[in-house]
LOMARGU-705905 format. One line per field, with one value per residue: residue number from 1; y, x, z of N, C-alpha, C in turn. Coordinates in steps of 0.1 Angstrom, whole numbers, plus 5000, padded with zeros to 4 digits. Layout:
BEGIN
pos [NUM:...]
n_py [Y:...]
n_px [X:...]
n_pz [Z:...]
ca_py [Y:...]
ca_px [X:...]
ca_pz [Z:...]
c_py [Y:...]
c_px [X:...]
c_pz [Z:...]
This chain:
BEGIN
pos [1:2:3:4:5:6:7:8:9:10:11:12:13:14:15:16:17:18:19:20:21:22:23:24:25:26:27:28:29:30:31:32:33:34:35:36:37:38:39:40:41:42:43:44:45:46:47:48:49:50:51:52:53:54:55:56:57:58:59:60:61:62:63:64:65:66:67:68:69:70:71:72:73:74:75:76:77:78:79:80:81:82:83:84:85:86:87:88:89:90:91:92:93:94:95:96:97:98:99:100:101:102:103:104:105:106:107:108:109:110:111:112:113:114:115:116:117:118:119:120:121:122:123:124:125:126:127:128:129:130:131:132:133:134:135:136:137:138:139:140:141:142:143:144:145:146:147:148:149:150:151:152]
n_py [2915:2949:2977:2999:3016:3027:3019:3035:3034:3034:3040:3018:3012:3028:3014:3002:3023:3025:3033:3023:3021:3021:3027:3049:3054:3060:3087:3110:3129:3121:3131:3124:3098:3069:3058:3033:3034:3023:3024:3034:3048:3068:3082:3091:3107:3126:3138:3148:3167:3185:3180:3188:3172:3149:3116:3095:3067:3034:3040:3028:3011:2985:2958:2954:2968:2965:2941:2949:2960:2980:3014:3037:3057:3077:3102:3113:3138:3131:3145:3149:3126:3122:3141:3132:3107:3113:3127:3106:3090:3106:3112:3088:3067:3079:3088:3101:3115:3119:3108:3118:3114:3141:3152:3127:3094:3080:3073:3072:3065:3072:3056:3051:3072:3070:3059:3077:3088:3066:3062:3087:3090:3073:3084:3109:3101:3093:3115:3124:3143:3155:3155:3168:3157:3180:3180:3160:3133:3144:3140:3148:3161:3187:3222:3236:3265:3283:3302:3304:3277:3268:3247:3249]
n_px [5863:5859:5849:5825:5806:5786:5756:5732:5704:5689:5689:5703:5722:5744:5760:5782:5800:5806:5784:5757:5723:5699:5673:5645:5628:5640:5641:5620:5606:5607:5625:5651:5675:5689:5722:5747:5783:5813:5849:5855:5831:5831:5854:5846:5823:5836:5854:5835:5821:5840:5862:5862:5850:5842:5838:5823:5838:5825:5798:5780:5750:5747:5768:5783:5793:5791:5807:5827:5838:5816:5819:5808:5777:5753:5728:5713:5700:5674:5676:5703:5713:5713:5733:5755:5759:5765:5789:5804:5806:5821:5844:5853:5851:5859:5843:5837:5815:5783:5751:5719:5686:5671:5672:5670:5681:5685:5709:5737:5770:5796:5825:5844:5858:5856:5831:5812:5794:5778:5762:5751:5731:5711:5706:5696:5672:5658:5655:5676:5699:5731:5760:5791:5823:5840:5866:5885:5905:5911:5922:5916:5891:5889:5894:5923:5940:5952:5973:5985:5987:5974:5951:5917]
n_pz [2382:2375:2396:2384:2391:2419:2434:2453:2475:2498:2534:2547:2528:2534:2552:2541:2543:2569:2585:2602:2600:2625:2639:2635:2654:2678:2681:2696:2681:2655:2637:2634:2628:2643:2643:2643:2644:2629:2630:2604:2598:2618:2610:2585:2592:2608:2591:2572:2588:2592:2608:2635:2655:2681:2690:2715:2727:2727:2729:2714:2702:2692:2681:2658:2626:2593:2593:2611:2643:2661:2673:2682:2685:2668:2665:2637:2616:2592:2568:2564:2553:2523:2516:2531:2520:2493:2497:2508:2485:2468:2485:2498:2480:2456:2435:2402:2393:2406:2401:2410:2424:2433:2467:2478:2487:2464:2442:2419:2420:2399:2392:2373:2351:2323:2319:2323:2304:2297:2320:2322:2302:2311:2336:2330:2318:2340:2354:2370:2388:2379:2399:2398:2408:2426:2435:2426:2437:2461:2494:2519:2519:2522:2512:2497:2501:2474:2473:2498:2506:2528:2545:2544]
ca_py [2925:2962:2984:3010:3025:3022:3023:3036:3037:3035:3042:3007:3012:3035:3006:3000:3034:3025:3039:3013:3026:3013:3030:3063:3055:3065:3102:3112:3138:3114:3140:3119:3083:3064:3050:3028:3037:3016:3034:3041:3057:3079:3090:3097:3119:3136:3146:3155:3178:3195:3176:3193:3164:3138:3105:3088:3053:3024:3045:3022:3003:2972:2954:2952:2975:2960:2931:2956:2964:2994:3021:3048:3059:3091:3105:3122:3142:3123:3153:3148:3113:3123:3148:3123:3096:3119:3130:3093:3085:3114:3112:3075:3058:3086:3089:3113:3121:3113:3111:3117:3119:3152:3151:3113:3085:3073:3079:3063:3072:3066:3055:3051:3084:3066:3054:3088:3089:3055:3065:3100:3089:3067:3093:3119:3095:3091:3128:3125:3155:3152:3163:3165:3158:3193:3179:3146:3130:3150:3130:3154:3166:3201:3230:3241:3278:3282:3311:3301:3263:3265:3239:3257]
ca_px [5856:5861:5837:5824:5797:5780:5742:5726:5689:5683:5699:5712:5734:5755:5767:5795:5809:5807:5772:5746:5711:5692:5659:5640:5619:5648:5638:5606:5600:5609:5633:5665:5677:5700:5732:5760:5794:5825:5859:5854:5820:5836:5863:5838:5816:5845:5858:5823:5818:5851:5873:5861:5840:5847:5828:5826:5840:5817:5785:5772:5739:5750:5783:5790:5789:5798:5817:5837:5833:5810:5826:5800:5764:5749:5714:5715:5687:5672:5680:5717:5717:5718:5746:5766:5761:5772:5802:5811:5809:5833:5856:5858:5852:5865:5834:5839:5802:5772:5738:5710:5672:5673:5667:5668:5693:5686:5720:5747:5783:5803:5839:5853:5854:5853:5818:5802:5784:5769:5753:5744:5718:5701:5703:5687:5659:5651:5654:5686:5708:5745:5769:5805:5832:5848:5880:5889:5918:5912:5923:5911:5878:5890:5900:5936:5942:5962:5984:5992:5988:5967:5939:5906]
ca_pz [2375:2381:2399:2375:2397:2431:2434:2466:2474:2511:2545:2550:2518:2540:2560:2535:2547:2584:2591:2602:2605:2635:2640:2636:2666:2689:2682:2699:2671:2642:2629:2633:2628:2651:2635:2649:2636:2631:2628:2591:2599:2626:2602:2575:2597:2613:2579:2566:2597:2593:2617:2649:2662:2688:2693:2727:2725:2733:2731:2704:2706:2688:2682:2645:2615:2581:2598:2619:2656:2663:2683:2686:2679:2666:2660:2626:2608:2580:2557:2562:2546:2509:2515:2536:2510:2481:2502:2509:2472:2464:2494:2502:2468:2445:2423:2394:2392:2413:2396:2422:2424:2443:2481:2482:2487:2452:2435:2413:2420:2388:2396:2361:2342:2309:2319:2327:2294:2298:2331:2320:2295:2320:2347:2324:2315:2353:2360:2381:2387:2380:2408:2394:2419:2424:2440:2424:2443:2475:2505:2531:2517:2525:2502:2500:2495:2464:2475:2511:2509:2540:2543:2551]
c_py [2938:2968:2997:3021:3018:3028:3024:3039:3039:3036:3031:3006:3020:3027:3003:3011:3035:3031:3029:3019:3016:3016:3045:3065:3060:3080:3104:3121:3132:3123:3134:3104:3080:3055:3045:3031:3027:3027:3041:3051:3070:3088:3097:3109:3130:3145:3154:3168:3187:3192:3180:3185:3153:3128:3098:3074:3045:3030:3039:3013:2988:2969:2955:2961:2971:2951:2937:2960:2979:3001:3033:3048:3073:3091:3116:3126:3135:3132:3153:3136:3115:3130:3140:3112:3101:3122:3117:3088:3093:3111:3098:3066:3065:3087:3102:3121:3113:3117:3108:3122:3129:3149:3137:3106:3077:3079:3068:3071:3065:3067:3056:3062:3080:3061:3065:3089:3078:3057:3078:3099:3083:3076:3104:3114:3094:3104:3130:3137:3151:3161:3159:3167:3170:3191:3164:3144:3136:3138:3135:3159:3181:3209:3235:3255:3278:3291:3307:3286:3259:3257:3246:3247]
c_px [5857:5848:5836:5815:5791:5766:5737:5711:5683:5694:5708:5723:5746:5764:5781:5805:5810:5796:5761:5734:5704:5677:5656:5632:5627:5645:5623:5599:5601:5616:5647:5664:5689:5709:5742:5771:5806:5836:5859:5842:5824:5845:5856:5830:5824:5850:5847:5820:5829:5862:5872:5850:5847:5835:5832:5827:5830:5803:5775:5761:5741:5764:5790:5784:5797:5810:5829:5831:5827:5817:5818:5786:5762:5735:5717:5701:5686:5677:5695:5721:5721:5731:5757:5769:5768:5787:5810:5815:5821:5845:5862:5860:5857:5856:5837:5827:5792:5759:5727:5696:5673:5665:5664:5681:5694:5697:5729:5760:5792:5818:5848:5849:5851:5838:5807:5791:5773:5758:5745:5731:5707:5696:5693:5673:5651:5651:5664:5695:5722:5752:5783:5814:5841:5863:5884:5903:5920:5913:5918:5896:5877:5896:5913:5937:5954:5974:5992:5995:5980:5954:5928:5897]
c_pz [2382:2385:2391:2382:2410:2431:2449:2465:2488:2522:2548:2540:2524:2549:2554:2538:2562:2591:2591:2608:2614:2635:2640:2648:2678:2692:2685:2689:2657:2632:2626:2633:2635:2642:2645:2639:2639:2629:2615:2591:2607:2618:2591:2580:2603:2602:2573:2575:2599:2602:2631:2657:2669:2691:2706:2724:2733:2736:2721:2710:2703:2687:2669:2634:2603:2585:2606:2632:2655:2674:2689:2680:2677:2661:2649:2620:2595:2568:2554:2553:2532:2508:2520:2526:2498:2485:2503:2495:2466:2472:2496:2489:2456:2433:2416:2393:2400:2407:2407:2419:2436:2457:2485:2482:2474:2443:2430:2413:2409:2392:2385:2352:2328:2308:2322:2317:2294:2309:2329:2313:2303:2331:2342:2322:2328:2360:2371:2378:2388:2390:2405:2406:2417:2428:2439:2430:2456:2485:2518:2531:2520:2513:2506:2493:2486:2466:2487:2513:2521:2537:2551:2558]
């Protein structure tokens, strides 16, 4: 059976993208949450943050993320999670549209363009905002300048 959509609703749903939530108690101010990352999570966050990031090997708290060895940990602001989740649905899974309850992790990433209408009606009924993938097929998550070909 083909995957038509991915439903996300909480931080632990990000584990399929290599980000395993551990605890918010690690931050004394309760502003951030601690995540372990496997190699896929490192790649995702490096791409999301523009490629100018390095993670220290073996700084992880636990050993496994989504059945793959953890290689690093990071404390991330809670507010980043919806944006990173939407980015992962576009960049990793190739979603054509993401319907989201704004400022939350409650979202549906539609993978099959022929099914956009099916999910659009339900999303509207639940007050979800559509986010259309502005760069379908992008492999870098970066824009390419049309005149020079330079990746920004």
